[in-house]
PDB file of the backbone (N, CA, C, O) and the ligand in Angstrom, with CONECT records:
HET     ZN  A 101       1
ATOM      1  N   MET A   1     166.233 -12.189  56.941  1.00  0.00           N
ATOM      2  CA  MET A   1     166.463 -12.963  55.714  1.00  0.00           C
ATOM      3  C   MET A   1     166.131 -12.125  54.480  1.00  0.00           C
ATOM      4  O   MET A   1     166.808 -12.212  53.455  1.00  0.00           O
ATOM      5  N   THR A   2     165.102 -11.328  54.592  1.00  0.00           N
ATOM      6  CA  THR A   2     164.753 -10.436  53.481  1.00  0.00           C
ATOM      7  C   THR A   2     165.894  -9.470  53.214  1.00  0.00           C
ATOM      8  O   THR A   2     166.223  -9.172  52.066  1.00  0.00           O
ATOM      9  N   LYS A   3     166.481  -8.994  54.280  1.00  0.00           N
ATOM     10  CA  LYS A   3     167.578  -8.047  54.148  1.00  0.00           C
ATOM     11  C   LYS A   3     168.773  -8.688  53.446  1.00  0.00           C
ATOM     12  O   LYS A   3     169.413  -8.062  52.600  1.00  0.00           O
ATOM     13  N   GLU A   4     169.075  -9.952  53.803  1.00  0.00           N
ATOM     14  CA  GLU A   4     170.190 -10.632  53.164  1.00  0.00           C
ATOM     15  C   GLU A   4     169.952 -10.727  51.662  1.00  0.00           C
ATOM     16  O   GLU A   4     170.866 -10.509  50.867  1.00  0.00           O
ATOM     17  N   ARG A   5     168.722 -11.054  51.278  1.00  0.00           N
ATOM     18  CA  ARG A   5     168.428 -11.195  49.859  1.00  0.00           C
ATOM     19  C   ARG A   5     168.621  -9.862  49.131  1.00  0.00           C
ATOM     20  O   ARG A   5     169.098  -9.825  47.997  1.00  0.00           O
ATOM     21  N   GLU A   6     168.250  -8.792  49.788  1.00  0.00           N
ATOM     22  CA  GLU A   6     168.428  -7.476  49.173  1.00  0.00           C
ATOM     23  C   GLU A   6     169.899  -7.166  48.948  1.00  0.00           C
ATOM     24  O   GLU A   6     170.282  -6.600  47.924  1.00  0.00           O
ATOM     25  N   VAL A   7     170.711  -7.546  49.917  1.00  0.00           N
ATOM     26  CA  VAL A   7     172.159  -7.313  49.795  1.00  0.00           C
ATOM     27  C   VAL A   7     172.705  -8.100  48.621  1.00  0.00           C
ATOM     28  O   VAL A   7     173.456  -7.570  47.802  1.00  0.00           O
ATOM     29  N   ILE A   8     172.325  -9.369  48.541  1.00  0.00           N
ATOM     30  CA  ILE A   8     172.784 -10.218  47.446  1.00  0.00           C
ATOM     31  C   ILE A   8     172.263  -9.689  46.111  1.00  0.00           C
ATOM     32  O   ILE A   8     172.999  -9.646  45.126  1.00  0.00           O
ATOM     33  N   ALA A   9     171.005  -9.290  46.082  1.00  0.00           N
ATOM     34  CA  ALA A   9     170.395  -8.810  44.843  1.00  0.00           C
ATOM     35  C   ALA A   9     171.126  -7.586  44.318  1.00  0.00           C
ATOM     36  O   ALA A   9     171.181  -7.365  43.108  1.00  0.00           O
ATOM     37  N   GLY A  10     171.684  -6.796  45.211  1.00  0.00           N
ATOM     38  CA  GLY A  10     172.386  -5.606  44.795  1.00  0.00           C
ATOM     39  C   GLY A  10     173.797  -5.868  44.329  1.00  0.00           C
ATOM     40  O   GLY A  10     174.427  -4.985  43.748  1.00  0.00           O
ATOM     41  N   SER A  11     174.316  -7.074  44.573  1.00  0.00           N
ATOM     42  CA  SER A  11     175.724  -7.314  44.277  1.00  0.00           C
ATOM     43  C   SER A  11     175.979  -8.404  43.251  1.00  0.00           C
ATOM     44  O   SER A  11     177.128  -8.612  42.862  1.00  0.00           O
ATOM     45  N   VAL A  12     174.946  -9.108  42.799  1.00  0.00           N
ATOM     46  CA  VAL A  12     175.162 -10.151  41.804  1.00  0.00           C
ATOM     47  C   VAL A  12     174.234  -9.947  40.603  1.00  0.00           C
ATOM     48  O   VAL A  12     173.163  -9.355  40.733  1.00  0.00           O
ATOM     49  N   PRO A  13     174.654 -10.442  39.432  1.00  0.00           N
ATOM     50  CA  PRO A  13     173.808 -10.325  38.243  1.00  0.00           C
ATOM     51  C   PRO A  13     172.479 -11.051  38.414  1.00  0.00           C
ATOM     52  O   PRO A  13     172.351 -11.968  39.224  1.00  0.00           O
ATOM     53  N   ALA A  14     171.490 -10.616  37.629  1.00  0.00           N
ATOM     54  CA  ALA A  14     170.132 -11.137  37.770  1.00  0.00           C
ATOM     55  C   ALA A  14     170.047 -12.660  37.633  1.00  0.00           C
ATOM     56  O   ALA A  14     169.321 -13.318  38.378  1.00  0.00           O
ATOM     57  N   GLU A  15     170.802 -13.215  36.665  1.00  0.00           N
ATOM     58  CA  GLU A  15     170.699 -14.662  36.449  1.00  0.00           C
ATOM     59  C   GLU A  15     171.201 -15.460  37.646  1.00  0.00           C
ATOM     60  O   GLU A  15     170.814 -16.609  37.860  1.00  0.00           O
ATOM     61  N   LEU A  16     172.062 -14.827  38.412  1.00  0.00           N
ATOM     62  CA  LEU A  16     172.597 -15.479  39.602  1.00  0.00           C
ATOM     63  C   LEU A  16     171.536 -15.646  40.676  1.00  0.00           C
ATOM     64  O   LEU A  16     171.597 -16.564  41.493  1.00  0.00           O
ATOM     65  N   LEU A  17     170.576 -14.757  40.663  1.00  0.00           N
ATOM     66  CA  LEU A  17     169.542 -14.809  41.699  1.00  0.00           C
ATOM     67  C   LEU A  17     168.736 -16.098  41.629  1.00  0.00           C
ATOM     68  O   LEU A  17     168.270 -16.602  42.651  1.00  0.00           O
ATOM     69  N   LYS A  18     168.573 -16.629  40.423  1.00  0.00           N
ATOM     70  CA  LYS A  18     167.862 -17.900  40.284  1.00  0.00           C
ATOM     71  C   LYS A  18     168.614 -19.005  41.012  1.00  0.00           C
ATOM     72  O   LYS A  18     168.036 -19.779  41.774  1.00  0.00           O
ATOM     73  N   LEU A  19     169.916 -19.058  40.758  1.00  0.00           N
ATOM     74  CA  LEU A  19     170.765 -20.053  41.419  1.00  0.00           C
ATOM     75  C   LEU A  19     170.747 -19.816  42.929  1.00  0.00           C
ATOM     76  O   LEU A  19     170.670 -20.752  43.725  1.00  0.00           O
ATOM     77  N   TYR A  20     170.820 -18.564  43.288  1.00  0.00           N
ATOM     78  CA  TYR A  20     170.818 -18.212  44.704  1.00  0.00           C
ATOM     79  C   TYR A  20     169.539 -18.703  45.389  1.00  0.00           C
ATOM     80  O   TYR A  20     169.580 -19.287  46.472  1.00  0.00           O
ATOM     81  N   ASP A  21     168.415 -18.453  44.737  1.00  0.00           N
ATOM     82  CA  ASP A  21     167.143 -18.873  45.338  1.00  0.00           C
ATOM     83  C   ASP A  21     167.056 -20.394  45.461  1.00  0.00           C
ATOM     84  O   ASP A  21     166.505 -20.917  46.430  1.00  0.00           O
ATOM     85  N   LYS A  22     167.606 -21.097  44.468  1.00  0.00           N
ATOM     86  CA  LYS A  22     167.611 -22.557  44.497  1.00  0.00           C
ATOM     87  C   LYS A  22     168.480 -23.049  45.661  1.00  0.00           C
ATOM     88  O   LYS A  22     168.079 -23.921  46.432  1.00  0.00           O
ATOM     89  N   LEU A  23     169.654 -22.478  45.764  1.00  0.00           N
ATOM     90  CA  LEU A  23     170.575 -22.869  46.836  1.00  0.00           C
ATOM     91  C   LEU A  23     169.998 -22.535  48.206  1.00  0.00           C
ATOM     92  O   LEU A  23     170.179 -23.267  49.178  1.00  0.00           O
ATOM     93  N   ARG A  24     169.307 -21.423  48.248  1.00  0.00           N
ATOM     94  CA  ARG A  24     168.739 -20.985  49.512  1.00  0.00           C
ATOM     95  C   ARG A  24     167.769 -22.043  50.055  1.00  0.00           C
ATOM     96  O   ARG A  24     167.689 -22.284  51.260  1.00  0.00           O
ATOM     97  N   GLY A  25     167.041 -22.661  49.125  1.00  0.00           N
ATOM     98  CA  GLY A  25     166.120 -23.703  49.525  1.00  0.00           C
ATOM     99  C   GLY A  25     166.832 -24.937  50.038  1.00  0.00           C
ATOM    100  O   GLY A  25     166.335 -25.645  50.915  1.00  0.00           O
ATOM    101  N   GLN A  26     168.039 -25.190  49.461  1.00  0.00           N
ATOM    102  CA  GLN A  26     168.788 -26.395  49.836  1.00  0.00           C
ATOM    103  C   GLN A  26     169.644 -26.182  51.082  1.00  0.00           C
ATOM    104  O   GLN A  26     169.975 -27.134  51.789  1.00  0.00           O
ATOM    105  N   GLN A  27     169.992 -24.940  51.341  1.00  0.00           N
ATOM    106  CA  GLN A  27     170.974 -24.670  52.395  1.00  0.00           C
ATOM    107  C   GLN A  27     170.359 -24.004  53.627  1.00  0.00           C
ATOM    108  O   GLN A  27     171.011 -23.205  54.298  1.00  0.00           O
ATOM    109  N   GLY A  28     169.133 -24.329  53.911  1.00  0.00           N
ATOM    110  CA  GLY A  28     168.532 -23.798  55.120  1.00  0.00           C
ATOM    111  C   GLY A  28     168.370 -22.294  55.102  1.00  0.00           C
ATOM    112  O   GLY A  28     168.527 -21.630  56.127  1.00  0.00           O
ATOM    113  N   GLY A  29     168.050 -21.753  53.923  1.00  0.00           N
ATOM    114  CA  GLY A  29     167.740 -20.332  53.852  1.00  0.00           C
ATOM    115  C   GLY A  29     168.892 -19.429  53.479  1.00  0.00           C
ATOM    116  O   GLY A  29     168.710 -18.225  53.300  1.00  0.00           O
ATOM    117  N   ILE A  30     170.090 -20.007  53.361  1.00  0.00           N
ATOM    118  CA  ILE A  30     171.234 -19.170  53.001  1.00  0.00           C
ATOM    119  C   ILE A  30     171.906 -19.732  51.761  1.00  0.00           C
ATOM    120  O   ILE A  30     172.567 -20.769  51.823  1.00  0.00           O
ATOM    121  N   GLY A  31     171.739 -19.048  50.628  1.00  0.00           N
ATOM    122  CA  GLY A  31     172.279 -19.545  49.367  1.00  0.00           C
ATOM    123  C   GLY A  31     173.602 -18.932  48.979  1.00  0.00           C
ATOM    124  O   GLY A  31     174.261 -19.391  48.046  1.00  0.00           O
ATOM    125  N   ALA A  32     173.987 -17.904  49.689  1.00  0.00           N
ATOM    126  CA  ALA A  32     175.244 -17.233  49.370  1.00  0.00           C
ATOM    127  C   ALA A  32     175.939 -16.837  50.653  1.00  0.00           C
ATOM    128  O   ALA A  32     175.310 -16.611  51.687  1.00  0.00           O
ATOM    129  N   ALA A  33     177.247 -16.759  50.557  1.00  0.00           N
ATOM    130  CA  ALA A  33     178.015 -16.395  51.732  1.00  0.00           C
ATOM    131  C   ALA A  33     179.140 -15.453  51.330  1.00  0.00           C
ATOM    132  O   ALA A  33     179.698 -15.562  50.237  1.00  0.00           O
ATOM    133  N   ARG A  34     179.457 -14.551  52.202  1.00  0.00           N
ATOM    134  CA  ARG A  34     180.559 -13.650  51.958  1.00  0.00           C
ATOM    135  C   ARG A  34     181.881 -14.393  52.162  1.00  0.00           C
ATOM    136  O   ARG A  34     182.022 -15.213  53.070  1.00  0.00           O
ATOM    137  N   LEU A  35     182.827 -14.087  51.305  1.00  0.00           N
ATOM    138  CA  LEU A  35     184.171 -14.626  51.491  1.00  0.00           C
ATOM    139  C   LEU A  35     184.957 -13.578  52.263  1.00  0.00           C
ATOM    140  O   LEU A  35     185.210 -12.481  51.764  1.00  0.00           O
ATOM    141  N   TYR A  36     185.334 -13.925  53.467  1.00  0.00           N
ATOM    142  CA  TYR A  36     186.024 -12.966  54.321  1.00  0.00           C
ATOM    143  C   TYR A  36     187.342 -13.543  54.805  1.00  0.00           C
ATOM    144  O   TYR A  36     187.370 -14.568  55.486  1.00  0.00           O
ATOM    145  N   GLN A  37     188.436 -12.878  54.449  1.00  0.00           N
ATOM    146  CA  GLN A  37     189.777 -13.333  54.813  1.00  0.00           C
ATOM    147  C   GLN A  37     189.971 -14.824  54.517  1.00  0.00           C
ATOM    148  O   GLN A  37     190.414 -15.603  55.362  1.00  0.00           O
ATOM    149  N   ARG A  38     189.623 -15.176  53.298  1.00  0.00           N
ATOM    150  CA  ARG A  38     189.777 -16.542  52.754  1.00  0.00           C
ATOM    151  C   ARG A  38     188.903 -17.571  53.458  1.00  0.00           C
ATOM    152  O   ARG A  38     189.096 -18.775  53.288  1.00  0.00           O
ATOM    153  N   THR A  39     187.945 -17.100  54.245  1.00  0.00           N
ATOM    154  CA  THR A  39     187.060 -18.017  54.942  1.00  0.00           C
ATOM    155  C   THR A  39     185.629 -17.821  54.451  1.00  0.00           C
ATOM    156  O   THR A  39     185.137 -16.694  54.381  1.00  0.00           O
ATOM    157  N   CYS A  40     184.967 -18.923  54.113  1.00  0.00           N
ATOM    158  CA  CYS A  40     183.562 -18.868  53.727  1.00  0.00           C
ATOM    159  C   CYS A  40     182.741 -18.563  54.979  1.00  0.00           C
ATOM    160  O   CYS A  40     182.834 -19.265  55.986  1.00  0.00           O
ATOM    161  N   GLN A  41     181.941 -17.510  54.896  1.00  0.00           N
ATOM    162  CA  GLN A  41     181.154 -17.140  56.067  1.00  0.00           C
ATOM    163  C   GLN A  41     179.881 -17.979  56.186  1.00  0.00           C
ATOM    164  O   GLN A  41     179.109 -17.830  57.133  1.00  0.00           O
ATOM    165  N   GLY A  42     179.683 -18.848  55.223  1.00  0.00           N
ATOM    166  CA  GLY A  42     178.529 -19.744  55.298  1.00  0.00           C
ATOM    167  C   GLY A  42     178.825 -20.955  56.170  1.00  0.00           C
ATOM    168  O   GLY A  42     178.027 -21.313  57.037  1.00  0.00           O
ATOM    169  N   CYS A  43     179.980 -21.589  55.938  1.00  0.00           N
ATOM    170  CA  CYS A  43     180.333 -22.799  56.673  1.00  0.00           C
ATOM    171  C   CYS A  43     181.546 -22.599  57.577  1.00  0.00           C
ATOM    172  O   CYS A  43     181.947 -23.508  58.303  1.00  0.00           O
ATOM    173  N   ARG A  44     182.129 -21.393  57.524  1.00  0.00           N
ATOM    174  CA  ARG A  44     183.271 -21.045  58.385  1.00  0.00           C
ATOM    175  C   ARG A  44     184.500 -21.880  58.101  1.00  0.00           C
ATOM    176  O   ARG A  44     185.347 -22.061  58.976  1.00  0.00           O
ATOM    177  N   GLN A  45     184.606 -22.390  56.883  1.00  0.00           N
ATOM    178  CA  GLN A  45     185.782 -23.159  56.511  1.00  0.00           C
ATOM    179  C   GLN A  45     186.731 -22.258  55.736  1.00  0.00           C
ATOM    180  O   GLN A  45     186.310 -21.523  54.843  1.00  0.00           O
ATOM    181  N   GLU A  46     188.018 -22.318  56.084  1.00  0.00           N
ATOM    182  CA  GLU A  46     188.999 -21.593  55.310  1.00  0.00           C
ATOM    183  C   GLU A  46     189.225 -22.335  54.007  1.00  0.00           C
ATOM    184  O   GLU A  46     189.409 -23.552  53.998  1.00  0.00           O
ATOM    185  N   LEU A  47     189.211 -21.594  52.903  1.00  0.00           N
ATOM    186  CA  LEU A  47     189.372 -22.234  51.609  1.00  0.00           C
ATOM    187  C   LEU A  47     190.823 -22.639  51.381  1.00  0.00           C
ATOM    188  O   LEU A  47     191.752 -21.984  51.854  1.00  0.00           O
ATOM    189  N   ALA A  48     190.994 -23.732  50.647  1.00  0.00           N
ATOM    190  CA  ALA A  48     192.340 -24.193  50.297  1.00  0.00           C
ATOM    191  C   ALA A  48     192.987 -23.169  49.380  1.00  0.00           C
ATOM    192  O   ALA A  48     192.303 -22.445  48.657  1.00  0.00           O
ATOM    193  N   ILE A  49     194.303 -23.116  49.416  1.00  0.00           N
ATOM    194  CA  ILE A  49     195.028 -22.121  48.618  1.00  0.00           C
ATOM    195  C   ILE A  49     194.762 -22.316  47.127  1.00  0.00           C
ATOM    196  O   ILE A  49     194.752 -21.349  46.365  1.00  0.00           O
ATOM    197  N   THR A  50     194.549 -23.550  46.717  1.00  0.00           N
ATOM    198  CA  THR A  50     194.250 -23.800  45.304  1.00  0.00           C
ATOM    199  C   THR A  50     192.899 -23.181  44.919  1.00  0.00           C
ATOM    200  O   THR A  50     192.740 -22.660  43.815  1.00  0.00           O
ATOM    201  N   ASP A  51     191.940 -23.244  45.833  1.00  0.00           N
ATOM    202  CA  ASP A  51     190.630 -22.634  45.587  1.00  0.00           C
ATOM    203  C   ASP A  51     190.744 -21.115  45.566  1.00  0.00           C
ATOM    204  O   ASP A  51     190.136 -20.445  44.732  1.00  0.00           O
ATOM    205  N   ILE A  52     191.530 -20.585  46.495  1.00  0.00           N
ATOM    206  CA  ILE A  52     191.733 -19.136  46.539  1.00  0.00           C
ATOM    207  C   ILE A  52     192.362 -18.656  45.224  1.00  0.00           C
ATOM    208  O   ILE A  52     191.968 -17.627  44.676  1.00  0.00           O
ATOM    209  N   ASN A  53     193.338 -19.413  44.733  1.00  0.00           N
ATOM    210  CA  ASN A  53     193.982 -19.045  43.470  1.00  0.00           C
ATOM    211  C   ASN A  53     192.991 -19.055  42.319  1.00  0.00           C
ATOM    212  O   ASN A  53     193.032 -18.184  41.451  1.00  0.00           O
ATOM    213  N   GLU A  54     192.098 -20.042  42.312  1.00  0.00           N
ATOM    214  CA  GLU A  54     191.089 -20.122  41.263  1.00  0.00           C
ATOM    215  C   GLU A  54     190.135 -18.931  41.329  1.00  0.00           C
ATOM    216  O   GLU A  54     189.794 -18.331  40.309  1.00  0.00           O
ATOM    217  N   ILE A  55     189.721 -18.608  42.529  1.00  0.00           N
ATOM    218  CA  ILE A  55     188.796 -17.493  42.722  1.00  0.00           C
ATOM    219  C   ILE A  55     189.478 -16.182  42.331  1.00  0.00           C
ATOM    220  O   ILE A  55     188.860 -15.298  41.737  1.00  0.00           O
ATOM    221  N   ARG A  56     190.740 -16.077  42.670  1.00  0.00           N
ATOM    222  CA  ARG A  56     191.488 -14.860  42.370  1.00  0.00           C
ATOM    223  C   ARG A  56     191.576 -14.638  40.862  1.00  0.00           C
ATOM    224  O   ARG A  56     191.499 -13.506  40.386  1.00  0.00           O
ATOM    225  N   SER A  57     191.736 -15.728  40.119  1.00  0.00           N
ATOM    226  CA  SER A  57     191.894 -15.593  38.669  1.00  0.00           C
ATOM    227  C   SER A  57     190.560 -15.573  37.930  1.00  0.00           C
ATOM    228  O   SER A  57     190.526 -15.316  36.726  1.00  0.00           O
ATOM    229  N   ALA A  58     189.471 -15.837  38.630  1.00  0.00           N
ATOM    230  CA  ALA A  58     188.160 -15.841  37.987  1.00  0.00           C
ATOM    231  C   ALA A  58     187.713 -14.410  37.697  1.00  0.00           C
ATOM    232  O   ALA A  58     188.005 -13.485  38.455  1.00  0.00           O
ATOM    233  N   ALA A  59     187.003 -14.250  36.590  1.00  0.00           N
ATOM    234  CA  ALA A  59     186.468 -12.931  36.243  1.00  0.00           C
ATOM    235  C   ALA A  59     185.445 -12.504  37.299  1.00  0.00           C
ATOM    236  O   ALA A  59     184.809 -13.348  37.931  1.00  0.00           O
ATOM    237  N   PRO A  60     185.290 -11.194  37.486  1.00  0.00           N
ATOM    238  CA  PRO A  60     184.353 -10.704  38.509  1.00  0.00           C
ATOM    239  C   PRO A  60     182.922 -11.200  38.307  1.00  0.00           C
ATOM    240  O   PRO A  60     182.155 -11.288  39.266  1.00  0.00           O
ATOM    241  N   THR A  61     182.561 -11.522  37.066  1.00  0.00           N
ATOM    242  CA  THR A  61     181.199 -11.965  36.781  1.00  0.00           C
ATOM    243  C   THR A  61     181.036 -13.476  36.929  1.00  0.00           C
ATOM    244  O   THR A  61     179.919 -13.990  36.870  1.00  0.00           O
ATOM    245  N   THR A  62     182.151 -14.188  37.120  1.00  0.00           N
ATOM    246  CA  THR A  62     182.084 -15.635  37.270  1.00  0.00           C
ATOM    247  C   THR A  62     181.501 -16.007  38.630  1.00  0.00           C
ATOM    248  O   THR A  62     181.839 -15.417  39.656  1.00  0.00           O
ATOM    249  N   VAL A  63     180.619 -17.001  38.608  1.00  0.00           N
ATOM    250  CA  VAL A  63     180.063 -17.480  39.859  1.00  0.00           C
ATOM    251  C   VAL A  63     181.075 -18.386  40.532  1.00  0.00           C
ATOM    252  O   VAL A  63     181.467 -19.409  39.971  1.00  0.00           O
ATOM    253  N   VAL A  64     181.494 -18.023  41.716  1.00  0.00           N
ATOM    254  CA  VAL A  64     182.393 -18.902  42.455  1.00  0.00           C
ATOM    255  C   VAL A  64     181.620 -19.505  43.620  1.00  0.00           C
ATOM    256  O   VAL A  64     180.816 -18.836  44.269  1.00  0.00           O
ATOM    257  N   ARG A  65     181.882 -20.777  43.868  1.00  0.00           N
ATOM    258  CA  ARG A  65     181.139 -21.510  44.883  1.00  0.00           C
ATOM    259  C   ARG A  65     182.097 -22.043  45.927  1.00  0.00           C
ATOM    260  O   ARG A  65     183.255 -22.345  45.639  1.00  0.00           O
ATOM    261  N   CYS A  66     181.590 -22.153  47.147  1.00  0.00           N
ATOM    262  CA  CYS A  66     182.370 -22.761  48.209  1.00  0.00           C
ATOM    263  C   CYS A  66     182.447 -24.259  47.948  1.00  0.00           C
ATOM    264  O   CYS A  66     181.424 -24.906  47.723  1.00  0.00           O
ATOM    265  N   GLU A  67     183.651 -24.809  47.978  1.00  0.00           N
ATOM    266  CA  GLU A  67     183.828 -26.240  47.732  1.00  0.00           C
ATOM    267  C   GLU A  67     183.210 -27.081  48.842  1.00  0.00           C
ATOM    268  O   GLU A  67     182.844 -28.238  48.633  1.00  0.00           O
ATOM    269  N   ASN A  68     183.104 -26.501  49.985  1.00  0.00           N
ATOM    270  CA  ASN A  68     182.602 -27.244  51.135  1.00  0.00           C
ATOM    271  C   ASN A  68     181.073 -27.241  51.225  1.00  0.00           C
ATOM    272  O   ASN A  68     180.456 -28.302  51.316  1.00  0.00           O
ATOM    273  N   CYS A  69     180.465 -26.063  51.200  1.00  0.00           N
ATOM    274  CA  CYS A  69     179.010 -25.991  51.388  1.00  0.00           C
ATOM    275  C   CYS A  69     178.269 -25.664  50.097  1.00  0.00           C
ATOM    276  O   CYS A  69     177.038 -25.665  50.079  1.00  0.00           O
ATOM    277  N   ARG A  70     179.001 -25.384  49.010  1.00  0.00           N
ATOM    278  CA  ARG A  70     178.441 -25.121  47.683  1.00  0.00           C
ATOM    279  C   ARG A  70     177.696 -23.800  47.569  1.00  0.00           C
ATOM    280  O   ARG A  70     177.070 -23.531  46.543  1.00  0.00           O
ATOM    281  N   ARG A  71     177.752 -22.986  48.589  1.00  0.00           N
ATOM    282  CA  ARG A  71     177.091 -21.695  48.485  1.00  0.00           C
ATOM    283  C   ARG A  71     177.856 -20.796  47.498  1.00  0.00           C
ATOM    284  O   ARG A  71     179.041 -20.993  47.231  1.00  0.00           O
ATOM    285  N   ILE A  72     177.139 -19.818  46.979  1.00  0.00           N
ATOM    286  CA  ILE A  72     177.775 -18.812  46.143  1.00  0.00           C
ATOM    287  C   ILE A  72     178.643 -17.934  47.044  1.00  0.00           C
ATOM    288  O   ILE A  72     178.188 -17.447  48.078  1.00  0.00           O
ATOM    289  N   LEU A  73     179.873 -17.745  46.644  1.00  0.00           N
ATOM    290  CA  LEU A  73     180.755 -16.890  47.433  1.00  0.00           C
ATOM    291  C   LEU A  73     180.720 -15.466  46.893  1.00  0.00           C
ATOM    292  O   LEU A  73     180.929 -15.233  45.702  1.00  0.00           O
ATOM    293  N   VAL A  74     180.455 -14.531  47.778  1.00  0.00           N
ATOM    294  CA  VAL A  74     180.435 -13.124  47.403  1.00  0.00           C
ATOM    295  C   VAL A  74     181.796 -12.533  47.734  1.00  0.00           C
ATOM    296  O   VAL A  74     182.214 -12.485  48.891  1.00  0.00           O
ATOM    297  N   ARG A  75     182.475 -12.085  46.683  1.00  0.00           N
ATOM    298  CA  ARG A  75     183.812 -11.526  46.868  1.00  0.00           C
ATOM    299  C   ARG A  75     183.737 -10.048  47.246  1.00  0.00           C
ATOM    300  O   ARG A  75     182.971  -9.285  46.658  1.00  0.00           O
ATOM    301  N   THR A  76     184.523  -9.661  48.212  1.00  0.00           N
ATOM    302  CA  THR A  76     184.606  -8.256  48.605  1.00  0.00           C
ATOM    303  C   THR A  76     186.072  -7.870  48.724  1.00  0.00           C
ATOM    304  O   THR A  76     186.961  -8.698  48.525  1.00  0.00           O
ATOM    305  N   SER A  77     186.313  -6.624  49.047  1.00  0.00           N
ATOM    306  CA  SER A  77     187.703  -6.166  49.231  1.00  0.00           C
ATOM    307  C   SER A  77     188.344  -6.805  50.454  1.00  0.00           C
ATOM    308  O   SER A  77     189.559  -6.735  50.636  1.00  0.00           O
ATOM    309  N   GLU A  78     187.523  -7.425  51.289  1.00  0.00           N
ATOM    310  CA  GLU A  78     188.053  -8.068  52.493  1.00  0.00           C
ATOM    311  C   GLU A  78     188.141  -9.588  52.355  1.00  0.00           C
ATOM    312  O   GLU A  78     188.278 -10.307  53.345  1.00  0.00           O
ATOM    313  N   SER A  79     188.059 -10.060  51.115  1.00  0.00           N
ATOM    314  CA  SER A  79     188.057 -11.504  50.906  1.00  0.00           C
ATOM    315  C   SER A  79     189.437 -12.135  51.096  1.00  0.00           C
ATOM    316  O   SER A  79     189.554 -13.352  51.232  1.00  0.00           O
ATOM    317  N   GLY A  80     190.456 -11.319  51.105  1.00  0.00           N
ATOM    318  CA  GLY A  80     191.803 -11.850  51.297  1.00  0.00           C
ATOM    319  C   GLY A  80     192.375 -12.438  50.027  1.00  0.00           C
ATOM    320  O   GLY A  80     193.250 -13.303  50.074  1.00  0.00           O
ATOM    321  N   LEU A  81     191.888 -11.974  48.896  1.00  0.00           N
ATOM    322  CA  LEU A  81     192.371 -12.493  47.626  1.00  0.00           C
ATOM    323  C   LEU A  81     193.597 -11.716  47.145  1.00  0.00           C
ATOM    324  O   LEU A  81     194.142 -12.018  46.084  1.00  0.00           O
TER     325      LEU A  81
HETATM  326 ZN    ZN A 101     181.198 -22.697  52.642  1.00  0.00          ZN2+
END
């Protein structure tokens, strides 16, 4: 779990970490999830195309959340966007 936090800390702005820590408390220790091939790795739900379009058009600094589990979605080159 410490390792996960380090990964997140290295990839999101500082203010996001507050939200992340809050979510982590609510979501059983996992406040953020990687978006992989249009699927949230937190809840394993494939995002709707409308959500994918929104995420695609969002600025890189915008916090995007999973509509299903509300975790912060971490966008990568493998997100399928
Ligand atoms: Zn999710």
